[in-house]
Phi, psi and omega in degrees: 000317181292322179295321179295318179297319179294321179295318178297320179294317179298319180294321180294319178295324179293319178297318179295321180295316180295320178298319179293321177296321180295324177294323183278337183229069184296323181292316178296323178297316180297317179296318179295322179295318179294321178297315179296321180296320179288322183279334183226066185297320181292315179297321181296314180295321179297319178295322178296316179297317180298317179297319181297312182292333179282333184234034186300314183294319180294321179296316179296322179295318178295321179296315179298322179296317179296317181296322181289330182287324185217080181296329180293321177296323178296317178300317180295320178296322179292322178296318179295320179296321178296321179295319178295319179295321179295318179296319178293322180294328179295331181269349187263138178244117182289155176281169180295324178296318178294322178298316181294322177297318178295317180297320178297319178296318179294323178297315179298320179296316180290326176297318177296318179297320179294321178296319179294317180294328182295335179250014175080021180265149177285161177292156179291134178233116180246129183235133176284145176238145178286159180300319181298322179292317178297319179295320179296319178296316180296320179295318179295319179294318179297318180295320182293312187278338181268348182291132179282130179274145176286166179298323180296319179296317180299319179296320180295319179294317180295327180276358181078014181272078182243143180301121180302327179296323178294319179296318179296319178295320177297318181296328181284320191255352178288124181297322181295317180294320179298318179295321180294316179295321178297321179295314180294322176297321179295323178296314179297321177297318179297320179294320179296321183282320190239015184299319181298314180295319178297319180295321177299314181295318179296320179299314179294319178296322179296318178294322178297322177296320180295326180296330180259014174086018179260164179290146178291163180274150170283109190301309184297315181295321181290322177299315180294321180298318181290326176294319177300316181295320180297319180290322177299319178298318179294320177300321182285351179078023180254156176285140180298145181295141178278144181295137180280155178292343180253018179291156180304324180295317178295317179300319181296319179298318182293316186281331180267353179068033182251151173238164182295131178231165177303153184302132178093355181226142176226150176245000000 
């Protein structure tokens, strides 16, 4: 126990001595560090990784602090980094495996875009925000939701006496409202494009229900329900389910001896 304490003390004094020497001789320290890095690249990278994982939160906090103090400097650094990456990319030639991986990623991306377009949804748009912008948004949200309302304000809100301009602005800029409106617009687009086919299927399913003694379907409500489901599937990024051979519509065709005809006509 005593030997361990003495060893820890010796190590602590050595670290303090080296730290003091580094402060007094910054150029020599830099040169020694570069020599060690050249002579022991694997050990150097392993030590860097270990230090990063051991101090990850402190490193992230320092980075956020620097970005918040000078956002313009951060933008300039990002532009320079992008220019360096572009210059490096011009000199780099990908392997065939990397090319195929990139092509597969692009195919998946285009498939998702086509699914979104088929139901009238916009393409995904992701935008980076600076730390200063995120902090300003969080501060504004905290101020809005934590502010105590006066009794007069509460009474006006409860009575529905709200400035129409504020409501219109909220409807325009609320992300939730925009997503809801985009979803409903997509449903209407889907109904316009596929309404005839949906009505045919609902009609056949309704007849199949009547054949087994069940109540018929409400055509308009069922068409909208199926359009909603199709858009939800597209939002989730999944392929729409294929009709089963035992679906009510298929059973109705078989039992009624009907085949698909243009909307409004049956043979």
